[in-house]
C-alpha positions, 0 to 999 in steps of 0.5 A: 500532431504528435505521435505520442498524441495520435489516437493510433498511438494511444489505442497501441499504449492502451492495448499494450497496457491492457494485455500487460495486466491481464497477463499479470494477473493471470499469475494469481500473486497469492503465494511466493512461488506464483509472485517469484513467477510473475516476478520472472516475466516481468524481468523478462518483458522489460529487458526485452525491451530495452531496459537493465533490470537487476534481480534481489531475493529477499526471505524468498521473494524476489524483487526487481529493480529496472532503471534508466535515465541519467542525471538528477533527480531520480524518481522512484516508481513502485509498484507490487505484485502481490494480490490479497486472495480470491475466488479461482474466477476472480483471477480470469480477466475480462474487459466489459464496458471500458473496465478491466475485471480481475483480482489486482486489477485495481490494487494494483497490477493495472498501475504495473502494466502502466509502469512498465509500458511506460518503461518500454517507452522512455527506453527508445528515448531517456529523460535528463532524469533516472528513473527507477522501477521497482516491482516487488512482493510483500505489501500486502503483507506489511511490505518488509520483505519487498520494498522494506528490504530494499530501502532499509537493507540495500539503500535503494531510495531516490528523490521522490517516491510514487507507489502506484496505490488504487487512489482514482487519480488522486494523489495521496501525500498523508497515510495513518501510522500503525500500531497493533496490539495485544492486549491480555485481560485476566479473570477469575475462573468459576462454575458457570451456573455461577458466575457471581463467583468468578470474574469474567475475563470477556467483561472485562476486556469489553471494559478495557476496549470502551475505556481505550476508545474514550482515551484523548487521541482518539478524538484528535484529527488533522486535515486529512484525517477526521480522527484516527482508526480503532478496530477490535479485531479479534477476541480470544478467550473461554474453552468451555459453555459451564467455565467463567473465563480466566483469560481474554485476549483482545487483539486491535489494530490502531491506525494513527495520524500523522504528528501523534506519538505512537510510544505516548498512546501505547503508554496510555493505553497501558495506563489506562488498563494497568492490571493487563498485559498489553504487547505491541503485535506490529509498528508501521510508521505513518506517512506525512509528505509535504504538499509544498514539496517540489516534486510533488507539486509537479505532480499535481500540475501534471495530474489535476487532481486533489491531495488526500490523506490515505486510512490504510497503509502502504509501502510509502512508509519506507520512503517516509522514514528516509525523510524521501517524499513519498505519495501514492498515486494510481488510476480510477477503479472500484472494488479492490479486496472484494469480488467484482474489482476492477481497473478503468482502461481509459485511467490506465492510459491517463495515468501512464500519461501523467507519469510521462508527463512529469518524467520528461518536464520535471527539469523544467522550471516552476513557473 
């Protein structure tokens, strides 16, 4: 029996992952100050375990890059340290029934802990490829100050990127693109007791939304997605009860399919509501990694899992923009962004082992 597969080694590895994940959760990474403190802790931890670490700062937020090994390919492991807000008790991690509970345990501090422990193990016997670990902030807010900065401005890329988002050990090869728009719908003010003398901008805005929802591109599908997503996120209008509102602003979050054209979507929306002003609030590109990619096929071989499409967006999009095959792949759990978030401890260990198998055997020829 290899030491790497012995029960003692597996238990020690699992204990190390859980201990580290608990520490990361306790930082309460919801502000720049707390995220930066957590990044400093991760930097020190990695250096103490034999890793060379480079630190970067952009927009007041810190990122770290740790690297080991030589040769090709370059495997990027990408993890974000920021989490969404929660009540104070959610940041007190605890273990129960084989699960680690706490805000960020599933999304995605469990993945980060597994990646860090993996890097410490690889440091004692570097693989025949380069492995780059990036721990970043800002993913929950769009990623521009973290992975976006490292990839776009600094050119820190690789041959394949694995983002440790929660996927239950399945592999997300696609993700929807983002098109967030505001629509200012005009009306005509009048006294609330005589609404027929005015034009209610709220009612007109609702008709606008129905017209947008019926556009052809919202009826399209792909093998991974039954349809795009259309969310009426905010309605802002009116000031007092006794006045017909003369302006209504709709905030709409569109998640379009890989292969759809956001410019064409925007043009269709403007054509559907010609009397209103349509402005883009935020855009994010989709991910469309090919399942035939050699590195993706190798990862699936070791993971033994299936491919799927992710409705939400992640830092994979920054790599995909550069033509780099990027996937979301992380351990199993539940309730991310909600109360009772947890990650399965056995899954974190299995996740670390899959990544290790993938990296150590990556240069072997496909069978």
